[in-house]
C-alpha positions, 0 to 999 in steps of 0.5 A: 171217273164218275162213281154211280150207285145202283139207285142211280141207274135209271139216271144213267142215260141222262148222265151219259147225255151230259158227258158224251160230247165233252172233250174228255174221256170218262169212266163210269164206275160201279163198286161191289155190283150185285142184285137180289132177285127182286131188284130190277135196276140191272135192266137199266144198266144192260141197255146203257152198256150196249146202247139203245137207239144211240151207240155208246159214246167212244169217250165213256167206259163202264167199269164195275167190281163185284164179289159175285160172278153172276151179278143177279142172284138166283136160287134153286127155288127159281127153277121151281117157279120156272115150271110154268114159264113157257120160255125158261131159257129166256128167263135164265138168260136175262138174269145172266146176260148182264155180266156178258155185256161188260166184255172183260171179266177178271176173276180173282179166286182164293189164293192157295196157302202159299200164294197167301203167304207170298201176299203177306210177305209182299205187303209186310215188306211194302209197309216196313214190317220187320218181323221174322218171316217164320213168326210173320207167317205163323201169325198170318195163318192164325189171323186168316183162320179167324178172319175170313180165310185166304184172300188178299183182303184178309192179308191186307187186314192182317198187315193193317192189324200189325201196323196198328199194334206198332203205333 
């Protein structure tokens, strides 16, 4: 697995050239991928994912995580700027087309309160926390209200907090 950061995207073709003929399989991994409207690095990535003149090697997969469904930020004010754009849909599609090149998208929405509680109970069990269930869930609900809402990350942070108190 090779982790690549946004500022390295212009070097992706060179990286792929170095690993494409090796007798191993590689995952090129990008964590927390997103772009502001002024960042153009995503254009390098689009070309690499689908291949340019050469097809993408069979021994390479590209994985990315993101907290955004649309990787390139768009604003309502962009629509005003597109009034003068003769090919508005081309401009929009260029920004949205990156996510479509990955092929598979796994979306994790916010869990329901019941799902959040189940996550907390599972993590507590895995980490050997023996607090009574009613008290554990009451504390988890208080934690969630002041620490970012219902999410698996928040549940994990709550468990980490409890583990830190035990030491």
